C-alpha positions as CSV (number, residue, x, y, z in Angstrom):
1,Q,185.9,-174.3,-141.7
2,S,184.7,-172.3,-144.8
3,I,184.6,-168.7,-145.2
4,S,181.9,-167.2,-146.8
5,I,182.9,-164.3,-149.2
6,M,179.7,-162.2,-149.8
7,C,179.4,-158.7,-151.1
8,A,178.2,-156.6,-148.5
9,K,175.2,-154.5,-150.1
10,L,172.6,-152.5,-149.2
11,R,168.6,-152.4,-149.6
12,V,166.5,-149.2,-148.9
13,S,163.0,-150.0,-149.0
14,V,161.2,-146.6,-149.6
15,K,157.6,-146.5,-148.6
16,F,155.8,-143.6,-150.5
17,G,152.1,-143.2,-150.3
18,K,150.6,-146.8,-150.5
19,D,153.7,-148.3,-152.6
20,T,156.9,-149.5,-151.3
21,K,159.8,-149.9,-153.7
22,D,163.2,-151.7,-152.9
23,L,166.4,-149.8,-154.1
24,D,169.2,-152.2,-154.0
25,F,172.9,-151.0,-153.9
26,P,176.1,-153.1,-154.7
27,T,177.7,-151.5,-151.6
28,A,176.9,-150.6,-148.2
29,E,179.0,-147.3,-149.0
30,V,176.1,-145.4,-150.4
31,K,175.8,-141.7,-149.7
32,L,172.5,-139.8,-149.3
33,G,173.1,-137.9,-152.7
34,E,173.3,-141.2,-154.3
35,L,170.0,-142.3,-152.4
36,R,168.1,-139.2,-153.5
37,Q,169.4,-139.4,-157.0
38,A,168.1,-143.1,-157.4
39,I,164.6,-142.4,-155.7
40,E,164.6,-139.3,-158.3
41,Q,165.3,-141.7,-161.0
42,Q,163.2,-144.7,-159.9
43,M,160.5,-143.2,-158.2
44,S,160.0,-139.8,-160.3
45,V,160.2,-137.8,-157.0
46,P,162.3,-134.8,-157.7
47,K,165.4,-134.5,-155.1
48,A,164.3,-131.1,-153.9
49,K,161.1,-132.1,-152.8
50,Q,162.1,-135.4,-151.0
51,S,161.9,-135.6,-147.4
52,M,162.6,-138.9,-145.7
53,I,161.9,-140.3,-142.3
54,C,163.8,-143.1,-140.7
55,A,163.3,-144.6,-137.4
56,G,161.2,-141.6,-136.4
57,R,163.9,-139.1,-137.4
58,R,163.4,-136.8,-140.5
59,W,166.6,-136.7,-142.6
60,Q,167.0,-132.9,-143.3
61,G,169.0,-130.0,-142.7
62,L,172.9,-129.9,-142.4
63,A,173.4,-133.1,-140.6
64,F,172.0,-135.0,-143.3
65,D,173.7,-133.4,-146.3
66,D,174.3,-135.3,-149.8
67,G,177.9,-136.6,-148.3
68,L,176.7,-138.7,-145.5
69,L,176.5,-142.2,-145.8
70,V,173.0,-143.6,-145.7
71,T,174.0,-146.2,-143.1
72,E,175.2,-143.6,-140.8
73,A,172.3,-141.6,-141.2
74,A,170.1,-144.6,-140.5
75,G,172.3,-145.6,-137.4
76,A,171.5,-148.7,-135.6
77,K,167.8,-148.3,-134.7
78,G,167.1,-147.8,-138.4
79,M,169.1,-150.7,-139.8
80,K,168.5,-154.5,-140.0
81,E,170.9,-157.1,-141.5
82,V,169.1,-159.8,-143.5
83,D,171.1,-162.6,-144.8
84,G,174.1,-160.5,-145.0
85,V,172.2,-157.6,-146.6
86,K,171.9,-154.3,-144.7
87,V,168.2,-153.3,-144.8
88,I,167.0,-149.6,-144.2
89,H,163.0,-148.7,-144.2
90,L,162.6,-145.3,-145.2
91,M,159.3,-143.0,-145.5
92,L,159.3,-140.7,-148.3
93,M,157.4,-137.5,-147.7
94,A,156.7,-135.3,-150.7
95,P,153.5,-133.3,-151.9
96,A,150.9,-135.5,-153.6
97,G,151.1,-136.4,-157.2
98,I,154.7,-134.9,-157.2
99,D,155.5,-138.3,-159.1
100,G,153.3,-137.8,-162.0
101,T,150.8,-140.6,-161.1
102,E,147.9,-138.3,-160.8
103,E,148.4,-137.1,-164.4
104,V,148.9,-140.9,-165.4
105,S,145.6,-141.7,-164.0
106,R,143.7,-139.0,-165.5
107,L,145.1,-139.9,-169.0
108,E,144.2,-143.6,-168.7
């Protein structure tokens, strides 16, 4: 009987406009603040302008502060496990052009 030792990890698939970006984390113990920081760094959407929706629930207000674990925020409805990786699908809502893509398109 073999025991497979695999790092539990987390993938958050973030849909923003027409694009979807997968953010991978080495552990499932990721807090909302860390996710918001990753979205700001990798998708250029400032934390203050981010509004996220997962499984029909908007992640905002005191119940969804930066200290809450992403897996707890998603709950059983918002999370699937695929090959040992927890996968959460989010929709990111933010004002159009907040990520600077309109500026880039205009300059090209």
